[in-house]
PyMOL Python script that loads the backbone (N, CA, C, O; Angstrom):
from pymol import cmd

cmd.read_pdbstr("""\
ATOM      1  N   MET A   1      44.289  -3.989 -22.369  1.00  0.00           N
ATOM      2  CA  MET A   1      44.454  -4.169 -20.943  1.00  0.00           C
ATOM      3  C   MET A   1      43.104  -4.042 -20.227  1.00  0.00           C
ATOM      4  O   MET A   1      42.158  -3.472 -20.770  1.00  0.00           O
ATOM      5  N   ALA A   2      43.027  -4.566 -19.031  1.00  0.00           N
ATOM      6  CA  ALA A   2      41.782  -4.562 -18.269  1.00  0.00           C
ATOM      7  C   ALA A   2      41.414  -3.172 -17.775  1.00  0.00           C
ATOM      8  O   ALA A   2      40.244  -2.910 -17.494  1.00  0.00           O
ATOM      9  N   ASP A   3      42.400  -2.264 -17.662  1.00  0.00           N
ATOM     10  CA  ASP A   3      42.095  -0.924 -17.163  1.00  0.00           C
ATOM     11  C   ASP A   3      41.607   0.014 -18.266  1.00  0.00           C
ATOM     12  O   ASP A   3      41.294   1.171 -17.985  1.00  0.00           O
ATOM     13  N   GLN A   4      41.537  -0.452 -19.506  1.00  0.00           N
ATOM     14  CA  GLN A   4      41.076   0.354 -20.634  1.00  0.00           C
ATOM     15  C   GLN A   4      39.784  -0.238 -21.195  1.00  0.00           C
ATOM     16  O   GLN A   4      39.772  -0.756 -22.312  1.00  0.00           O
ATOM     17  N   LEU A   5      38.707  -0.164 -20.435  1.00  0.00           N
ATOM     18  CA  LEU A   5      37.424  -0.673 -20.887  1.00  0.00           C
ATOM     19  C   LEU A   5      36.773   0.329 -21.826  1.00  0.00           C
ATOM     20  O   LEU A   5      36.767   1.526 -21.541  1.00  0.00           O
ATOM     21  N   PRO A   6      36.222  -0.142 -22.947  1.00  0.00           N
ATOM     22  CA  PRO A   6      35.529   0.777 -23.848  1.00  0.00           C
ATOM     23  C   PRO A   6      34.187   1.196 -23.233  1.00  0.00           C
ATOM     24  O   PRO A   6      33.376   0.348 -22.860  1.00  0.00           O
ATOM     25  N   LEU A   7      33.967   2.500 -23.134  1.00  0.00           N
ATOM     26  CA  LEU A   7      32.729   3.024 -22.555  1.00  0.00           C
ATOM     27  C   LEU A   7      32.031   3.893 -23.583  1.00  0.00           C
ATOM     28  O   LEU A   7      32.668   4.666 -24.299  1.00  0.00           O
ATOM     29  N   ASP A   8      30.705   3.759 -23.649  1.00  0.00           N
ATOM     30  CA  ASP A   8      29.968   4.632 -24.561  1.00  0.00           C
ATOM     31  C   ASP A   8      29.846   6.022 -23.941  1.00  0.00           C
ATOM     32  O   ASP A   8      30.133   6.209 -22.759  1.00  0.00           O
ATOM     33  N   ASP A   9      29.420   6.991 -24.742  1.00  0.00           N
ATOM     34  CA  ASP A   9      29.355   8.383 -24.285  1.00  0.00           C
ATOM     35  C   ASP A   9      28.427   8.563 -23.089  1.00  0.00           C
ATOM     36  O   ASP A   9      28.737   9.329 -22.176  1.00  0.00           O
ATOM     37  N   ALA A  10      27.296   7.869 -23.084  1.00  0.00           N
ATOM     38  CA  ALA A  10      26.343   7.996 -21.971  1.00  0.00           C
ATOM     39  C   ALA A  10      26.969   7.498 -20.669  1.00  0.00           C
ATOM     40  O   ALA A  10      26.799   8.112 -19.616  1.00  0.00           O
ATOM     41  N   THR A  11      27.686   6.393 -20.748  1.00  0.00           N
ATOM     42  CA  THR A  11      28.339   5.842 -19.559  1.00  0.00           C
ATOM     43  C   THR A  11      29.446   6.769 -19.074  1.00  0.00           C
ATOM     44  O   THR A  11      29.605   6.978 -17.871  1.00  0.00           O
ATOM     45  N   LYS A  12      30.217   7.327 -20.018  1.00  0.00           N
ATOM     46  CA  LYS A  12      31.264   8.280 -19.651  1.00  0.00           C
ATOM     47  C   LYS A  12      30.673   9.494 -18.943  1.00  0.00           C
ATOM     48  O   LYS A  12      31.209   9.957 -17.937  1.00  0.00           O
ATOM     49  N   LYS A  13      29.557  10.009 -19.479  1.00  0.00           N
ATOM     50  CA  LYS A  13      28.908  11.173 -18.873  1.00  0.00           C
ATOM     51  C   LYS A  13      28.387  10.828 -17.484  1.00  0.00           C
ATOM     52  O   LYS A  13      28.540  11.613 -16.548  1.00  0.00           O
ATOM     53  N   GLU A  14      27.776   9.665 -17.351  1.00  0.00           N
ATOM     54  CA  GLU A  14      27.267   9.228 -16.048  1.00  0.00           C
ATOM     55  C   GLU A  14      28.410   9.075 -15.044  1.00  0.00           C
ATOM     56  O   GLU A  14      28.279   9.470 -13.886  1.00  0.00           O
ATOM     57  N   LEU A  15      29.515   8.510 -15.483  1.00  0.00           N
ATOM     58  CA  LEU A  15      30.676   8.342 -14.613  1.00  0.00           C
ATOM     59  C   LEU A  15      31.257   9.695 -14.210  1.00  0.00           C
ATOM     60  O   LEU A  15      31.634   9.890 -13.054  1.00  0.00           O
ATOM     61  N   GLN A  16      31.331  10.631 -15.159  1.00  0.00           N
ATOM     62  CA  GLN A  16      31.832  11.973 -14.873  1.00  0.00           C
ATOM     63  C   GLN A  16      30.937  12.676 -13.850  1.00  0.00           C
ATOM     64  O   GLN A  16      31.429  13.298 -12.909  1.00  0.00           O
ATOM     65  N   THR A  17      29.625  12.572 -14.043  1.00  0.00           N
ATOM     66  CA  THR A  17      28.670  13.178 -13.107  1.00  0.00           C
ATOM     67  C   THR A  17      28.818  12.566 -11.718  1.00  0.00           C
ATOM     68  O   THR A  17      28.801  13.277 -10.713  1.00  0.00           O
ATOM     69  N   PHE A  18      28.960  11.253 -11.667  1.00  0.00           N
ATOM     70  CA  PHE A  18      29.148  10.571 -10.390  1.00  0.00           C
ATOM     71  C   PHE A  18      30.408  11.071  -9.688  1.00  0.00           C
ATOM     72  O   PHE A  18      30.384  11.357  -8.491  1.00  0.00           O
ATOM     73  N   MET A  19      31.510  11.177 -10.435  1.00  0.00           N
ATOM     74  CA  MET A  19      32.771  11.639  -9.856  1.00  0.00           C
ATOM     75  C   MET A  19      32.657  13.080  -9.355  1.00  0.00           C
ATOM     76  O   MET A  19      33.172  13.404  -8.285  1.00  0.00           O
ATOM     77  N   GLU A  20      31.995  13.938 -10.111  1.00  0.00           N
ATOM     78  CA  GLU A  20      31.809  15.328  -9.685  1.00  0.00           C
ATOM     79  C   GLU A  20      30.988  15.394  -8.408  1.00  0.00           C
ATOM     80  O   GLU A  20      31.300  16.173  -7.508  1.00  0.00           O
ATOM     81  N   ASN A  21      29.939  14.580  -8.324  1.00  0.00           N
ATOM     82  CA  ASN A  21      29.110  14.555  -7.115  1.00  0.00           C
ATOM     83  C   ASN A  21      29.896  14.047  -5.913  1.00  0.00           C
ATOM     84  O   ASN A  21      29.759  14.582  -4.813  1.00  0.00           O
ATOM     85  N   GLU A  22      30.711  13.028  -6.111  1.00  0.00           N
ATOM     86  CA  GLU A  22      31.535  12.502  -5.024  1.00  0.00           C
ATOM     87  C   GLU A  22      32.559  13.536  -4.553  1.00  0.00           C
ATOM     88  O   GLU A  22      32.803  13.670  -3.354  1.00  0.00           O
ATOM     89  N   GLN A  23      33.152  14.259  -5.490  1.00  0.00           N
ATOM     90  CA  GLN A  23      34.117  15.297  -5.129  1.00  0.00           C
ATOM     91  C   GLN A  23      33.434  16.432  -4.379  1.00  0.00           C
ATOM     92  O   GLN A  23      33.992  16.966  -3.420  1.00  0.00           O
ATOM     93  N   ALA A  24      32.228  16.806  -4.809  1.00  0.00           N
ATOM     94  CA  ALA A  24      31.478  17.851  -4.108  1.00  0.00           C
ATOM     95  C   ALA A  24      31.150  17.400  -2.686  1.00  0.00           C
ATOM     96  O   ALA A  24      31.252  18.186  -1.744  1.00  0.00           O
ATOM     97  N   GLN A  25      30.759  16.139  -2.531  1.00  0.00           N
ATOM     98  CA  GLN A  25      30.462  15.600  -1.203  1.00  0.00           C
ATOM     99  C   GLN A  25      31.715  15.612  -0.329  1.00  0.00           C
ATOM    100  O   GLN A  25      31.648  15.929   0.858  1.00  0.00           O
ATOM    101  N   GLN A  26      32.848  15.268  -0.918  1.00  0.00           N
ATOM    102  CA  GLN A  26      34.113  15.272  -0.177  1.00  0.00           C
ATOM    103  C   GLN A  26      34.479  16.688   0.271  1.00  0.00           C
ATOM    104  O   GLN A  26      34.930  16.880   1.400  1.00  0.00           O
ATOM    105  N   ARG A  27      34.290  17.682  -0.603  1.00  0.00           N
ATOM    106  CA  ARG A  27      34.580  19.073  -0.226  1.00  0.00           C
ATOM    107  C   ARG A  27      33.641  19.540   0.882  1.00  0.00           C
ATOM    108  O   ARG A  27      34.067  20.236   1.804  1.00  0.00           O
ATOM    109  N   LEU A  28      32.368  19.162   0.798  1.00  0.00           N
ATOM    110  CA  LEU A  28      31.410  19.521   1.840  1.00  0.00           C
ATOM    111  C   LEU A  28      31.814  18.900   3.173  1.00  0.00           C
ATOM    112  O   LEU A  28      31.797  19.574   4.203  1.00  0.00           O
ATOM    113  N   ASN A  29      32.173  17.629   3.158  1.00  0.00           N
ATOM    114  CA  ASN A  29      32.596  16.962   4.393  1.00  0.00           C
ATOM    115  C   ASN A  29      33.842  17.611   4.979  1.00  0.00           C
ATOM    116  O   ASN A  29      33.948  17.758   6.197  1.00  0.00           O
ATOM    117  N   ALA A  30      34.781  17.999   4.131  1.00  0.00           N
ATOM    118  CA  ALA A  30      35.995  18.667   4.609  1.00  0.00           C
ATOM    119  C   ALA A  30      35.655  20.012   5.241  1.00  0.00           C
ATOM    120  O   ALA A  30      36.221  20.378   6.271  1.00  0.00           O
ATOM    121  N   SER A  31      34.727  20.752   4.625  1.00  0.00           N
ATOM    122  CA  SER A  31      34.307  22.039   5.188  1.00  0.00           C
ATOM    123  C   SER A  31      33.626  21.849   6.538  1.00  0.00           C
ATOM    124  O   SER A  31      33.902  22.581   7.489  1.00  0.00           O
ATOM    125  N   ILE A  32      32.746  20.873   6.616  1.00  0.00           N
ATOM    126  CA  ILE A  32      32.049  20.601   7.877  1.00  0.00           C
ATOM    127  C   ILE A  32      33.058  20.232   8.960  1.00  0.00           C
ATOM    128  O   ILE A  32      32.960  20.714  10.089  1.00  0.00           O
ATOM    129  N   HIS A  33      34.010  19.393   8.629  1.00  0.00           N
ATOM    130  CA  HIS A  33      35.045  19.007   9.599  1.00  0.00           C
ATOM    131  C   HIS A  33      35.844  20.230  10.044  1.00  0.00           C
ATOM    132  O   HIS A  33      36.144  20.392  11.227  1.00  0.00           O
ATOM    133  N   SER A  34      36.180  21.078   9.092  1.00  0.00           N
ATOM    134  CA  SER A  34      36.990  22.260   9.393  1.00  0.00           C
ATOM    135  C   SER A  34      36.267  23.211  10.334  1.00  0.00           C
ATOM    136  O   SER A  34      36.823  23.613  11.356  1.00  0.00           O
ATOM    137  N   PHE A  35      35.013  23.581   9.996  1.00  0.00           N
ATOM    138  CA  PHE A  35      34.361  24.539  10.892  1.00  0.00           C
ATOM    139  C   PHE A  35      33.886  23.907  12.181  1.00  0.00           C
ATOM    140  O   PHE A  35      33.733  24.605  13.183  1.00  0.00           O
ATOM    141  N   THR A  36      33.648  22.602  12.185  1.00  0.00           N
ATOM    142  CA  THR A  36      33.315  21.940  13.445  1.00  0.00           C
ATOM    143  C   THR A  36      34.507  22.011  14.394  1.00  0.00           C
ATOM    144  O   THR A  36      34.356  22.350  15.568  1.00  0.00           O
ATOM    145  N   SER A  37      35.673  21.695  13.887  1.00  0.00           N
ATOM    146  CA  SER A  37      36.879  21.730  14.712  1.00  0.00           C
ATOM    147  C   SER A  37      37.177  23.147  15.188  1.00  0.00           C
ATOM    148  O   SER A  37      37.429  23.373  16.372  1.00  0.00           O
ATOM    149  N   MET A  38      37.147  24.092  14.264  1.00  0.00           N
ATOM    150  CA  MET A  38      37.469  25.481  14.597  1.00  0.00           C
ATOM    151  C   MET A  38      36.469  26.049  15.609  1.00  0.00           C
ATOM    152  O   MET A  38      36.860  26.641  16.615  1.00  0.00           O
ATOM    153  N   CYS A  39      35.187  25.865  15.334  1.00  0.00           N
ATOM    154  CA  CYS A  39      34.165  26.456  16.204  1.00  0.00           C
ATOM    155  C   CYS A  39      34.099  25.744  17.555  1.00  0.00           C
ATOM    156  O   CYS A  39      33.836  26.382  18.574  1.00  0.00           O
ATOM    157  N   TRP A  40      34.332  24.448  17.576  1.00  0.00           N
ATOM    158  CA  TRP A  40      34.341  23.721  18.847  1.00  0.00           C
ATOM    159  C   TRP A  40      35.441  24.270  19.748  1.00  0.00           C
ATOM    160  O   TRP A  40      35.205  24.563  20.920  1.00  0.00           O
ATOM    161  N   ASP A  41      36.643  24.408  19.193  1.00  0.00           N
ATOM    162  CA  ASP A  41      37.766  24.920  19.982  1.00  0.00           C
ATOM    163  C   ASP A  41      37.510  26.336  20.478  1.00  0.00           C
ATOM    164  O   ASP A  41      37.924  26.697  21.580  1.00  0.00           O
ATOM    165  N   LYS A  42      36.838  27.126  19.678  1.00  0.00           N
ATOM    166  CA  LYS A  42      36.581  28.517  20.041  1.00  0.00           C
ATOM    167  C   LYS A  42      35.457  28.648  21.071  1.00  0.00           C
ATOM    168  O   LYS A  42      35.544  29.475  21.978  1.00  0.00           O
ATOM    169  N   CYS A  43      34.412  27.844  20.938  1.00  0.00           N
ATOM    170  CA  CYS A  43      33.187  28.070  21.721  1.00  0.00           C
ATOM    171  C   CYS A  43      33.015  27.167  22.935  1.00  0.00           C
ATOM    172  O   CYS A  43      32.356  27.561  23.898  1.00  0.00           O
ATOM    173  N   ILE A  44      33.576  25.993  22.917  1.00  0.00           N
ATOM    174  CA  ILE A  44      33.388  25.048  24.021  1.00  0.00           C
ATOM    175  C   ILE A  44      34.649  25.076  24.879  1.00  0.00           C
ATOM    176  O   ILE A  44      35.666  24.472  24.539  1.00  0.00           O
ATOM    177  N   THR A  45      34.559  25.785  25.990  1.00  0.00           N
ATOM    178  CA  THR A  45      35.741  26.004  26.830  1.00  0.00           C
ATOM    179  C   THR A  45      35.811  25.047  28.019  1.00  0.00           C
ATOM    180  O   THR A  45      36.844  24.962  28.683  1.00  0.00           O
ATOM    181  N   ALA A  46      34.734  24.335  28.289  1.00  0.00           N
ATOM    182  CA  ALA A  46      34.716  23.384  29.399  1.00  0.00           C
ATOM    183  C   ALA A  46      34.148  22.064  28.876  1.00  0.00           C
ATOM    184  O   ALA A  46      33.681  21.983  27.740  1.00  0.00           O
ATOM    185  N   THR A  47      34.195  21.053  29.706  1.00  0.00           N
ATOM    186  CA  THR A  47      33.611  19.775  29.322  1.00  0.00           C
ATOM    187  C   THR A  47      32.101  19.940  29.215  1.00  0.00           C
ATOM    188  O   THR A  47      31.455  20.340  30.183  1.00  0.00           O
ATOM    189  N   PRO A  48      31.529  19.636  28.047  1.00  0.00           N
ATOM    190  CA  PRO A  48      30.087  19.832  27.892  1.00  0.00           C
ATOM    191  C   PRO A  48      29.288  18.833  28.731  1.00  0.00           C
ATOM    192  O   PRO A  48      29.703  17.693  28.940  1.00  0.00           O
ATOM    193  N   GLY A  49      28.153  19.290  29.192  1.00  0.00           N
ATOM    194  CA  GLY A  49      27.252  18.431  29.947  1.00  0.00           C
ATOM    195  C   GLY A  49      26.285  17.745  28.999  1.00  0.00           C
ATOM    196  O   GLY A  49      26.651  17.367  27.887  1.00  0.00           O
ATOM    197  N   ASN A  50      25.043  17.587  29.451  1.00  0.00           N
ATOM    198  CA  ASN A  50      24.015  16.944  28.632  1.00  0.00           C
ATOM    199  C   ASN A  50      23.598  17.806  27.449  1.00  0.00           C
ATOM    200  O   ASN A  50      23.122  17.299  26.433  1.00  0.00           O
ATOM    201  N   SER A  51      23.780  19.109  27.593  1.00  0.00           N
ATOM    202  CA  SER A  51      23.439  20.020  26.500  1.00  0.00           C
ATOM    203  C   SER A  51      24.356  21.236  26.576  1.00  0.00           C
ATOM    204  O   SER A  51      25.007  21.476  27.593  1.00  0.00           O
ATOM    205  N   PHE A  52      24.397  21.992  25.493  1.00  0.00           N
ATOM    206  CA  PHE A  52      25.212  23.204  25.468  1.00  0.00           C
ATOM    207  C   PHE A  52      24.512  24.319  26.226  1.00  0.00           C
ATOM    208  O   PHE A  52      23.284  24.376  26.278  1.00  0.00           O
ATOM    209  N   SER A  53      25.301  25.195  26.808  1.00  0.00           N
ATOM    210  CA  SER A  53      24.723  26.376  27.448  1.00  0.00           C
ATOM    211  C   SER A  53      24.212  27.310  26.357  1.00  0.00           C
ATOM    212  O   SER A  53      24.524  27.129  25.180  1.00  0.00           O
ATOM    213  N   ARG A  54      23.437  28.295  26.747  1.00  0.00           N
ATOM    214  CA  ARG A  54      22.908  29.266  25.795  1.00  0.00           C
ATOM    215  C   ARG A  54      24.056  29.994  25.080  1.00  0.00           C
ATOM    216  O   ARG A  54      23.996  30.214  23.870  1.00  0.00           O
ATOM    217  N   SER A  55      25.092  30.362  25.828  1.00  0.00           N
ATOM    218  CA  SER A  55      26.214  31.084  25.220  1.00  0.00           C
ATOM    219  C   SER A  55      27.008  30.179  24.275  1.00  0.00           C
ATOM    220  O   SER A  55      27.473  30.635  23.230  1.00  0.00           O
ATOM    221  N   GLU A  56      27.165  28.908  24.630  1.00  0.00           N
ATOM    222  CA  GLU A  56      27.860  27.976  23.740  1.00  0.00           C
ATOM    223  C   GLU A  56      27.076  27.768  22.446  1.00  0.00           C
ATOM    224  O   GLU A  56      27.649  27.771  21.357  1.00  0.00           O
ATOM    225  N   SER A  57      25.773  27.590  22.573  1.00  0.00           N
ATOM    226  CA  SER A  57      24.928  27.410  21.383  1.00  0.00           C
ATOM    227  C   SER A  57      24.986  28.623  20.479  1.00  0.00           C
ATOM    228  O   SER A  57      25.107  28.502  19.260  1.00  0.00           O
ATOM    229  N   SER A  58      24.899  29.792  21.087  1.00  0.00           N
ATOM    230  CA  SER A  58      24.957  31.036  20.320  1.00  0.00           C
ATOM    231  C   SER A  58      26.317  31.194  19.642  1.00  0.00           C
ATOM    232  O   SER A  58      26.391  31.563  18.470  1.00  0.00           O
ATOM    233  N   CYS A  59      27.378  30.916  20.372  1.00  0.00           N
ATOM    234  CA  CYS A  59      28.733  31.020  19.824  1.00  0.00           C
ATOM    235  C   CYS A  59      28.916  30.056  18.651  1.00  0.00           C
ATOM    236  O   CYS A  59      29.453  30.439  17.612  1.00  0.00           O
ATOM    237  N   LEU A  60      28.475  28.817  18.810  1.00  0.00           N
ATOM    238  CA  LEU A  60      28.606  27.837  17.731  1.00  0.00           C
ATOM    239  C   LEU A  60      27.843  28.273  16.485  1.00  0.00           C
ATOM    240  O   LEU A  60      28.367  28.198  15.373  1.00  0.00           O
ATOM    241  N   ALA A  61      26.608  28.727  16.671  1.00  0.00           N
ATOM    242  CA  ALA A  61      25.802  29.170  15.528  1.00  0.00           C
ATOM    243  C   ALA A  61      26.453  30.359  14.828  1.00  0.00           C
ATOM    244  O   ALA A  61      26.550  30.386  13.601  1.00  0.00           O
ATOM    245  N   ASN A  62      26.896  31.337  15.607  1.00  0.00           N
ATOM    246  CA  ASN A  62      27.540  32.517  15.016  1.00  0.00           C
ATOM    247  C   ASN A  62      28.845  32.154  14.313  1.00  0.00           C
ATOM    248  O   ASN A  62      29.140  32.676  13.238  1.00  0.00           O
ATOM    249  N   CYS A  63      29.612  31.274  14.911  1.00  0.00           N
ATOM    250  CA  CYS A  63      30.892  30.867  14.329  1.00  0.00           C
ATOM    251  C   CYS A  63      30.676  30.194  12.973  1.00  0.00           C
ATOM    252  O   CYS A  63      31.359  30.519  12.002  1.00  0.00           O
ATOM    253  N   VAL A  64      29.740  29.271  12.907  1.00  0.00           N
ATOM    254  CA  VAL A  64      29.460  28.578  11.645  1.00  0.00           C
ATOM    255  C   VAL A  64      28.934  29.564  10.607  1.00  0.00           C
ATOM    256  O   VAL A  64      29.342  29.512   9.447  1.00  0.00           O
ATOM    257  N   GLU A  65      28.040  30.455  11.004  1.00  0.00           N
ATOM    258  CA  GLU A  65      27.510  31.453  10.064  1.00  0.00           C
ATOM    259  C   GLU A  65      28.624  32.341   9.525  1.00  0.00           C
ATOM    260  O   GLU A  65      28.656  32.630   8.329  1.00  0.00           O
ATOM    261  N   ARG A  66      29.533  32.777  10.386  1.00  0.00           N
ATOM    262  CA  ARG A  66      30.652  33.618   9.924  1.00  0.00           C
ATOM    263  C   ARG A  66      31.568  32.842   8.988  1.00  0.00           C
ATOM    264  O   ARG A  66      32.042  33.380   7.988  1.00  0.00           O
ATOM    265  N   PHE A  67      31.815  31.582   9.314  1.00  0.00           N
ATOM    266  CA  PHE A  67      32.650  30.735   8.464  1.00  0.00           C
ATOM    267  C   PHE A  67      32.028  30.611   7.079  1.00  0.00           C
ATOM    268  O   PHE A  67      32.719  30.753   6.070  1.00  0.00           O
ATOM    269  N   LEU A  68      30.721  30.347   7.029  1.00  0.00           N
ATOM    270  CA  LEU A  68      30.036  30.213   5.743  1.00  0.00           C
ATOM    271  C   LEU A  68      29.993  31.540   4.999  1.00  0.00           C
ATOM    272  O   LEU A  68      30.214  31.576   3.789  1.00  0.00           O
ATOM    273  N   ASP A  69      29.711  32.636   5.709  1.00  0.00           N
ATOM    274  CA  ASP A  69      29.705  33.964   5.076  1.00  0.00           C
ATOM    275  C   ASP A  69      31.066  34.286   4.475  1.00  0.00           C
ATOM    276  O   ASP A  69      31.157  34.773   3.348  1.00  0.00           O
ATOM    277  N   THR A  70      32.112  34.014   5.227  1.00  0.00           N
ATOM    278  CA  THR A  70      33.467  34.297   4.750  1.00  0.00           C
ATOM    279  C   THR A  70      33.816  33.430   3.550  1.00  0.00           C
ATOM    280  O   THR A  70      34.400  33.917   2.581  1.00  0.00           O
ATOM    281  N   SER A  71      33.466  32.163   3.605  1.00  0.00           N
ATOM    282  CA  SER A  71      33.734  31.263   2.480  1.00  0.00           C
ATOM    283  C   SER A  71      33.011  31.729   1.227  1.00  0.00           C
ATOM    284  O   SER A  71      33.591  31.730   0.141  1.00  0.00           O
ATOM    285  N   LEU A  72      31.757  32.123   1.365  1.00  0.00           N
ATOM    286  CA  LEU A  72      30.983  32.615   0.228  1.00  0.00           C
ATOM    287  C   LEU A  72      31.581  33.902  -0.318  1.00  0.00           C
ATOM    288  O   LEU A  72      31.658  34.083  -1.533  1.00  0.00           O
ATOM    289  N   TYR A  73      32.003  34.792   0.564  1.00  0.00           N
ATOM    290  CA  TYR A  73      32.630  36.045   0.135  1.00  0.00           C
ATOM    291  C   TYR A  73      33.893  35.760  -0.676  1.00  0.00           C
ATOM    292  O   TYR A  73      34.110  36.365  -1.727  1.00  0.00           O
ATOM    293  N   ILE A  74      34.714  34.849  -0.193  1.00  0.00           N
ATOM    294  CA  ILE A  74      35.963  34.524  -0.889  1.00  0.00           C
ATOM    295  C   ILE A  74      35.677  33.924  -2.260  1.00  0.00           C
ATOM    296  O   ILE A  74      36.311  34.299  -3.247  1.00  0.00           O
ATOM    297  N   VAL A  75      34.732  33.002  -2.327  1.00  0.00           N
ATOM    298  CA  VAL A  75      34.375  32.397  -3.616  1.00  0.00           C
ATOM    299  C   VAL A  75      33.877  33.462  -4.585  1.00  0.00           C
ATOM    300  O   VAL A  75      34.283  33.481  -5.747  1.00  0.00           O
ATOM    301  N   ASN A  76      33.001  34.345  -4.116  1.00  0.00           N
ATOM    302  CA  ASN A  76      32.478  35.405  -4.983  1.00  0.00           C
ATOM    303  C   ASN A  76      33.580  36.356  -5.427  1.00  0.00           C
ATOM    304  O   ASN A  76      33.594  36.801  -6.575  1.00  0.00           O
ATOM    305  N   ARG A  77      34.490  36.665  -4.538  1.00  0.00           N
ATOM    306  CA  ARG A  77      35.601  37.572  -4.873  1.00  0.00           C
ATOM    307  C   ARG A  77      36.516  36.947  -5.929  1.00  0.00           C
ATOM    308  O   ARG A  77      36.915  37.618  -6.881  1.00  0.00           O
ATOM    309  N   ILE A  78      36.840  35.688  -5.763  1.00  0.00           N
ATOM    310  CA  ILE A  78      37.676  34.994  -6.744  1.00  0.00           C
ATOM    311  C   ILE A  78      36.967  34.924  -8.091  1.00  0.00           C
ATOM    312  O   ILE A  78      37.587  35.146  -9.130  1.00  0.00           O
ATOM    313  N   GLU A  79      35.687  34.622  -8.079  1.00  0.00           N
ATOM    314  CA  GLU A  79      34.912  34.567  -9.326  1.00  0.00           C
ATOM    315  C   GLU A  79      34.892  35.933 -10.001  1.00  0.00           C
ATOM    316  O   GLU A  79      35.047  36.022 -11.219  1.00  0.00           O
ATOM    317  N   HIS A  80      34.705  36.987  -9.232  1.00  0.00           N
ATOM    318  CA  HIS A  80      34.701  38.351  -9.776  1.00  0.00           C
ATOM    319  C   HIS A  80      36.051  38.672 -10.416  1.00  0.00           C
ATOM    320  O   HIS A  80      36.100  39.236 -11.509  1.00  0.00           O
ATOM    321  N   GLN A  81      37.133  38.320  -9.746  1.00  0.00           N
ATOM    322  CA  GLN A  81      38.472  38.567 -10.289  1.00  0.00           C
ATOM    323  C   GLN A  81      38.710  37.748 -11.556  1.00  0.00           C
ATOM    324  O   GLN A  81      39.344  38.225 -12.497  1.00  0.00           O
ATOM    325  N   ARG A  82      38.204  36.524 -11.578  1.00  0.00           N
ATOM    326  CA  ARG A  82      38.355  35.671 -12.750  1.00  0.00           C
ATOM    327  C   ARG A  82      37.620  36.268 -13.942  1.00  0.00           C
ATOM    328  O   ARG A  82      38.148  36.284 -15.054  1.00  0.00           O
ATOM    329  N   VAL A  83      36.411  36.757 -13.716  1.00  0.00           N
ATOM    330  CA  VAL A  83      35.624  37.367 -14.786  1.00  0.00           C
ATOM    331  C   VAL A  83      36.312  38.628 -15.287  1.00  0.00           C
ATOM    332  O   VAL A  83      36.388  38.858 -16.494  1.00  0.00           O
ATOM    333  N   GLN A  84      36.816  39.449 -14.362  1.00  0.00           N
ATOM    334  CA  GLN A  84      37.498  40.679 -14.768  1.00  0.00           C
ATOM    335  C   GLN A  84      38.759  40.381 -15.569  1.00  0.00           C
ATOM    336  O   GLN A  84      39.011  41.037 -16.579  1.00  0.00           O
ATOM    337  N   SER A  85      39.544  39.421 -15.148  1.00  0.00           N
ATOM    338  CA  SER A  85      40.780  39.119 -15.874  1.00  0.00           C
ATOM    339  C   SER A  85      40.477  38.479 -17.228  1.00  0.00           C
ATOM    340  O   SER A  85      41.265  38.616 -18.164  1.00  0.00           O
ATOM    341  N   GLY A  86      39.358  37.792 -17.340  1.00  0.00           N
ATOM    342  CA  GLY A  86      38.962  37.204 -18.615  1.00  0.00           C
ATOM    343  C   GLY A  86      38.437  38.229 -19.595  1.00  0.00           C
ATOM    344  O   GLY A  86      38.506  38.018 -20.806  1.00  0.00           O
ATOM    345  N   ALA A  87      37.909  39.342 -19.091  1.00  0.00           N
ATOM    346  CA  ALA A  87      37.342  40.390 -19.944  1.00  0.00           C
ATOM    347  C   ALA A  87      38.415  41.310 -20.497  1.00  0.00           C
ATOM    348  O   ALA A  87      38.154  42.048 -21.447  1.00  0.00           O
ATOM    349  N   GLN A  88      39.606  41.289 -19.936  1.00  0.00           N
ATOM    350  CA  GLN A  88      40.665  42.207 -20.373  1.00  0.00           C
ATOM    351  C   GLN A  88      41.392  41.699 -21.578  1.00  0.00           C
ATOM    352  O   GLN A  88      42.311  42.356 -22.068  1.00  0.00           O
TER     353      GLN A  88
END
""", "prot")
cmd.dss("prot")
cmd.show_as("cartoon", "prot")
cmd.util.cbc("prot")
cmd.orient("prot")
């Protein structure tokens, strides 16, 4: 069949790497969309003008930093639990 093309190992590896990179890009885009939406709703309370106010800029920066810190903490915690359960 046409959907079963024979691929050599190098091509398979290249295709796998490409797919992993695309999935990583998709996860990054989803994260950016998520914290953009969340932080916008939290920090921008009025119709923005030509630029953000000092408090809006500060709120947005802090919100994104907290989102990233929390995400990193969760990933590290899950990894720690995975390692511990694997060692038992």
